[in-house]
C-alpha positions as CSV (number, residue, x, y, z in Angstrom):
1,M,-13.5,5.7,-17.4
2,Q,-12.6,4.1,-14.1
3,Y,-9.1,3.1,-13.3
4,F,-8.0,-0.3,-12.1
5,S,-4.8,-0.6,-10.0
6,F,-1.9,-3.0,-10.4
7,Q,0.8,-3.2,-7.7
8,W,3.7,-4.3,-9.9
9,H,6.9,-5.5,-8.4
10,I,9.4,-5.4,-11.3
11,T,12.5,-6.3,-9.2
12,E,13.5,-7.3,-5.7
13,T,16.8,-5.5,-6.0
14,C,17.2,-3.0,-3.2
15,D,19.9,-1.3,-1.3
16,Q,18.1,-1.6,2.0
17,R,17.3,-4.6,4.2
18,C,14.4,-3.3,6.2
19,K,13.5,-5.3,9.3
20,H,9.8,-5.6,8.2
21,C,10.4,-6.3,4.5
22,Y,8.3,-9.1,3.0
23,I,11.0,-10.1,0.5
24,F,13.9,-10.7,2.9
25,S,11.9,-11.5,6.1
26,Q,12.6,-15.3,5.9
27,D,16.0,-15.2,4.1
28,V,18.3,-12.2,4.3
29,A,20.7,-13.9,1.8
30,K,17.9,-14.4,-0.8
31,Q,18.9,-13.7,-4.4
32,P,16.6,-11.0,-5.8
33,D,14.1,-12.0,-8.5
34,Q,13.8,-9.6,-11.4
35,M,11.6,-9.4,-14.6
36,S,13.4,-9.2,-18.0
37,F,12.4,-6.5,-20.4
38,D,10.4,-8.9,-22.6
39,E,8.6,-10.3,-19.5
40,M,7.7,-6.7,-18.6
41,L,6.3,-6.2,-22.1
42,E,4.4,-9.4,-21.8
43,T,3.0,-8.3,-18.4
44,L,1.9,-5.0,-19.8
45,S,0.0,-6.7,-22.6
46,N,-1.8,-8.9,-20.0
47,I,-2.6,-5.8,-18.0
48,E,-4.0,-4.0,-21.1
49,D,-6.1,-7.0,-22.0
50,F,-7.6,-7.1,-18.5
51,C,-8.5,-3.4,-18.7
52,K,-10.0,-3.7,-22.2
53,T,-12.1,-6.8,-21.0
54,F,-13.5,-4.9,-18.1
55,G,-13.7,-1.4,-19.5
56,R,-11.1,0.1,-17.2
57,E,-7.9,2.2,-17.5
58,P,-4.7,0.8,-16.0
59,Y,-3.0,2.6,-13.2
60,L,0.3,1.1,-12.1
61,F,2.0,1.1,-8.7
62,L,5.6,0.3,-9.7
63,T,7.7,-1.1,-6.8
64,G,10.1,-3.8,-5.8
65,G,12.6,-3.7,-4.3
66,D,13.6,-0.3,-5.7
67,P,12.2,-0.2,-9.3
68,I,14.8,2.4,-10.3
69,L,17.5,-0.2,-9.8
70,H,16.1,-2.4,-12.5
71,P,18.6,-2.3,-15.4
72,D,15.7,-1.8,-17.9
73,F,13.9,0.8,-15.8
74,W,14.2,3.7,-18.3
75,E,13.2,1.5,-21.2
76,L,10.1,0.6,-19.3
77,M,9.5,4.4,-18.6
78,E,9.7,5.0,-22.4
79,E,7.2,2.2,-23.0
80,L,4.7,3.5,-20.4
81,N,4.9,7.0,-21.9
82,K,4.3,5.5,-25.3
83,R,1.3,3.6,-24.1
84,N,0.0,6.7,-22.2
85,I,-0.1,4.7,-18.8
86,S,0.1,6.8,-15.7
87,F,1.9,5.4,-12.6
88,T,3.0,5.9,-9.1
89,I,6.5,4.7,-7.9
90,M,6.9,3.1,-4.5
91,G,10.7,3.1,-3.9
92,N,13.7,4.4,-2.0
93,P,15.0,8.0,-1.9
94,F,18.7,7.3,-2.6
95,H,18.7,7.7,-6.4
96,L,16.3,10.7,-6.7
97,T,18.2,13.5,-8.2
98,E,16.7,16.5,-10.0
99,D,17.4,15.0,-13.4
100,V,15.9,11.6,-12.4
101,C,12.8,13.3,-11.1
102,K,12.4,15.4,-14.3
103,R,12.8,12.1,-16.4
104,L,10.1,10.5,-14.2
105,K,7.8,13.3,-14.6
106,E,8.2,13.3,-18.5
107,A,7.5,9.6,-18.5
108,G,4.2,9.9,-16.7
109,C,5.0,9.5,-13.1
110,V,2.2,11.1,-11.0
111,R,3.4,10.2,-7.4
112,Y,6.5,8.9,-5.7
113,Q,5.9,7.0,-2.4
114,L,8.6,7.1,0.2
115,S,8.6,5.4,3.6
116,L,9.1,6.9,7.1
117,D,8.7,4.4,9.9
118,G,9.1,6.7,12.9
119,M,11.3,9.5,13.9
120,R,15.0,9.5,13.0
121,E,16.5,6.9,15.4
122,T,13.6,4.5,15.0
123,H,13.3,4.9,11.2
124,D,17.1,4.4,10.7
125,W,16.9,1.3,12.9
126,F,14.2,-0.2,10.7
127,R,15.8,0.8,7.4
128,M,19.4,2.1,7.4
129,P,21.5,4.9,8.9
130,G,20.9,8.3,7.2
131,S,17.6,7.1,5.6
132,F,15.4,9.4,7.6
133,D,17.1,12.6,6.5
134,T,17.6,11.5,2.9
135,T,13.9,10.8,2.6
136,L,12.9,14.2,3.9
137,S,15.4,15.9,1.6
138,K,13.8,14.4,-1.5
139,I,10.4,16.0,-0.9
140,P,11.3,19.4,-2.5
141,I,13.1,17.7,-5.3
142,L,10.0,15.7,-6.3
143,K,7.8,18.8,-5.8
144,K,10.1,20.9,-8.2
145,A,9.6,18.2,-10.8
146,G,5.8,18.3,-10.4
147,I,5.6,14.9,-8.8
148,R,3.4,14.5,-5.7
149,S,5.3,13.1,-2.7
150,I,3.6,10.4,-0.5
151,I,5.0,9.5,2.9
152,M,3.9,6.1,4.0
153,T,4.4,4.7,7.4
154,T,4.1,1.1,8.7
155,V,2.7,1.2,12.2
156,S,3.7,-1.3,14.8
157,D,4.1,-1.4,18.6
158,K,7.7,-0.2,17.9
159,N,6.8,3.2,16.5
160,I,3.1,3.9,17.3
161,D,3.8,6.5,19.9
162,E,6.1,8.4,17.5
163,I,3.5,8.9,14.7
164,P,1.9,12.1,15.9
165,E,5.3,13.7,15.9
166,L,6.0,12.3,12.5
167,I,2.8,13.8,11.2
168,D,4.1,17.2,12.3
169,T,7.4,16.5,10.6
170,V,6.1,15.6,7.1
171,V,3.7,18.6,7.2
172,E,6.7,20.8,8.0
173,H,8.6,19.4,5.1
174,G,5.7,19.9,2.7
175,A,4.8,16.3,1.8
176,D,1.8,16.1,-0.5
177,V,0.3,13.0,1.1
178,F,0.7,11.2,4.4
179,S,-0.7,7.8,5.1
180,F,-0.1,4.7,7.3
181,G,-1.0,1.0,7.3
182,R,-0.4,-1.6,10.0
183,Y,2.5,-4.0,10.1
184,V,1.5,-7.5,9.2
185,P,2.9,-10.2,11.5
186,S,4.8,-12.9,9.7
187,G,3.0,-15.7,11.6
188,E,6.3,-16.8,13.0
189,P,6.4,-17.7,16.7
190,G,7.2,-14.7,18.8
191,D,6.4,-12.1,16.1
192,T,4.3,-9.7,18.3
193,S,5.3,-6.5,16.5
194,N,1.6,-5.7,15.9
195,G,0.5,-6.7,19.5
196,I,-1.4,-3.4,19.8
197,T,-4.6,-3.7,21.9
198,P,-7.9,-2.5,20.2
199,E,-8.3,0.2,22.9
200,R,-4.8,1.6,22.3
201,Y,-5.4,1.6,18.5
202,R,-8.6,3.5,18.8
203,K,-6.9,6.1,21.0
204,F,-4.1,6.3,18.4
205,L,-6.6,6.9,15.5
206,D,-8.4,9.5,17.6
207,T,-5.1,11.3,18.2
208,C,-4.3,11.2,14.4
209,H,-7.8,12.3,13.4
210,K,-7.7,15.4,15.6
211,K,-4.3,16.2,14.4
212,Y,-5.3,15.8,10.8
213,Q,-8.4,17.9,11.4
214,A,-6.5,20.8,13.0
215,Y,-4.1,20.8,10.0
216,E,-6.9,20.6,7.5
217,E,-8.7,23.5,9.1
218,A,-5.4,25.5,9.0
219,G,-5.3,24.9,5.2
220,V,-2.1,22.9,5.0
221,E,-1.2,21.4,1.7
222,T,-0.7,17.9,2.9
223,Y,-3.5,15.4,2.2
224,F,-4.1,12.9,5.0
225,N,-5.2,9.6,3.4
226,R,-7.1,7.7,6.1
227,K,-6.0,4.4,4.6
228,D,-6.6,2.1,7.5
229,H,-10.3,0.9,7.2
230,L,-10.7,1.1,11.0
231,F,-10.9,4.8,10.4
232,T,-14.3,4.1,9.1
233,L,-15.3,2.5,12.4
234,Y,-13.9,5.4,14.3
235,E,-15.7,7.9,12.1
236,Y,-19.0,6.0,12.4
237,E,-18.7,6.2,16.2
238,E,-17.8,9.9,16.1
239,G,-20.7,10.7,13.8
240,I,-18.5,11.7,10.9
241,F,-19.5,8.8,8.7
242,Q,-23.2,7.6,8.4
243,I,-24.6,4.6,6.7
244,P,-26.6,5.9,3.7
245,E,-30.3,5.3,4.1
246,D,-30.5,4.0,0.5
247,A,-27.5,1.6,0.8
248,D,-28.0,-1.5,-1.1
249,P,-27.6,-4.5,1.4
250,E,-26.0,-6.6,-1.5
251,M,-23.4,-4.0,-2.4
252,I,-19.8,-3.6,-1.0
253,Y,-19.1,0.1,-1.0
254,G,-15.6,0.3,0.4
255,G,-13.1,-1.4,2.7
256,C,-10.2,-3.7,1.9
257,N,-9.2,-3.6,-1.8
258,C,-8.1,-7.2,-1.9
259,A,-9.6,-8.9,-5.0
260,D,-11.8,-5.8,-5.4
261,C,-9.9,-3.2,-7.3
262,T,-6.3,-4.2,-7.4
263,I,-4.0,-7.0,-8.4
264,T,-0.4,-7.6,-7.3
265,I,2.2,-9.0,-9.7
266,L,5.6,-10.1,-8.5
267,P,8.9,-10.2,-10.4
268,T,8.5,-14.0,-10.8
269,G,5.2,-13.3,-12.6
270,D,3.2,-14.7,-9.8
271,V,-0.1,-13.0,-9.2
272,Y,-1.5,-12.3,-5.7
273,A,-4.8,-11.2,-4.4
274,C,-2.8,-9.3,-1.7
275,R,0.9,-8.8,-1.4
276,R,0.5,-8.7,2.3
277,V,-1.0,-12.2,2.4
278,A,1.7,-14.7,1.5
279,E,-0.7,-17.5,0.7
280,S,-2.8,-15.5,-1.6
281,K,-1.2,-16.5,-4.9
282,V,-3.8,-17.1,-7.6
283,G,-1.8,-17.6,-10.7
284,N,1.1,-16.4,-12.9
285,V,1.0,-13.5,-15.4
286,Y,3.1,-15.5,-17.9
287,T,0.8,-18.5,-18.1
288,D,-2.6,-17.1,-17.0
289,R,-4.9,-14.4,-18.3
290,L,-5.4,-11.9,-15.7
291,A,-9.0,-11.4,-16.7
292,D,-9.6,-15.1,-16.0
293,L,-7.9,-15.0,-12.7
294,W,-10.1,-12.1,-11.6
295,L,-13.3,-14.0,-12.4
296,K,-12.5,-17.3,-10.7
297,P,-9.5,-17.8,-8.3
298,M,-9.8,-14.3,-6.8
299,E,-13.4,-14.9,-6.0
300,E,-12.1,-16.9,-3.0
301,Y,-11.3,-13.5,-1.4
302,R,-14.7,-12.0,-2.0
303,Q,-16.7,-14.3,0.1
304,F,-17.8,-11.6,2.5
305,D,-20.2,-13.8,4.6
306,R,-17.2,-15.8,5.7
307,F,-15.8,-13.0,7.9
308,T,-16.1,-14.4,11.4
309,K,-16.8,-11.0,12.9
310,C,-17.3,-8.5,10.1
311,S,-20.1,-10.5,8.6
312,K,-22.2,-9.7,11.7
313,C,-21.2,-6.0,11.6
314,K,-23.4,-3.2,10.2
315,L,-20.1,-1.7,8.6
316,L,-19.4,-4.9,6.6
317,A,-19.8,-3.0,3.2
318,W,-17.5,-0.2,4.2
319,C,-14.8,-1.5,6.6
320,R,-13.7,-5.2,7.3
321,G,-10.5,-3.9,8.9
322,C,-7.3,-5.5,7.4
323,P,-7.7,-9.1,6.5
324,A,-3.9,-9.4,6.0
325,V,-3.3,-8.3,9.6
326,A,-6.0,-10.9,10.6
327,K,-4.2,-13.6,8.7
328,G,-0.8,-12.8,10.0
329,T,-2.1,-12.7,13.6
330,N,-4.9,-15.4,13.7
331,G,-4.0,-17.5,10.7
332,S,-7.2,-16.8,8.6
333,F,-7.9,-14.1,6.0
334,Y,-11.5,-14.1,7.4
335,A,-10.5,-14.0,11.0
336,E,-11.2,-11.0,13.3
337,D,-9.0,-8.0,12.9
338,P,-6.9,-7.9,16.1
339,Q,-7.1,-4.2,16.5
340,C,-10.9,-3.9,15.9
341,W,-12.8,-2.7,19.1
342,M,-16.3,-3.0,17.7
343,E,-18.6,-5.2,19.7
344,V,-21.1,-7.3,17.5
């Protein structure tokens, strides 16, 4: 049975105000939205209906805000355990005690994703003082409970040169997974935080790949998730990835997950094709059946021939870069990825 992923934001309540946060980027005084327990049960029923319709098993990425701060968080944990639904939590480190991690594991938590956005000074500037050391200190606590720790980094021109050292740091602290994605510009005038040239980004991926490779050959336990789809382009050029001879020209084999194998649900019930694309709302989980939204409104984000550059590229079915970064930079979901160096 295949899984289908739902990125589910149950609350916007958070004890950080990160400089690159989607929730508070426009209004730092915004009152956080939050689902009631009944609304969460209604959302779960809609999710299960979707999976039953398409023959999938649900896998939840619970986030916010910090989901642990939801007043009905532990009631939701009991419900997920009762329904035998596995999940990953994407949250903050501040409320992770040994007891909390034990309860999370008993409820079915498989992974817990934490963020590190540079080394200590840079990360604490992005997030809050003390956050860097607190985050690293939670890795062994999660490990003791049997929960895999994921360290996720948002790469921008503010921290790109620190990522190689950060990789060494998370390996040293025994993180189970390390991954990064690029910062999505807000589209506001003057937001150049992702003004990284394609040449610089390729050199960055090369540095990361070689560091990953050295650690993998040394047998470290950290898994390096090459999440950015431009890794596919890099690996193609390096001969690591080859286009299968029997590849079906009508098939999409990989690349961006938007409207492909994941759905985002916000605390308001709004359903998005991609959380990182502000204009990608397709409906609401309280009024619309997710299975119906998948078949029609989300089709708008599966028009692969509309990609201005990728549609001409031999790697269309495996890459497509990041349409959210393209949208934030160039105003169109189907625009050219600003860090792509491929000539077509």
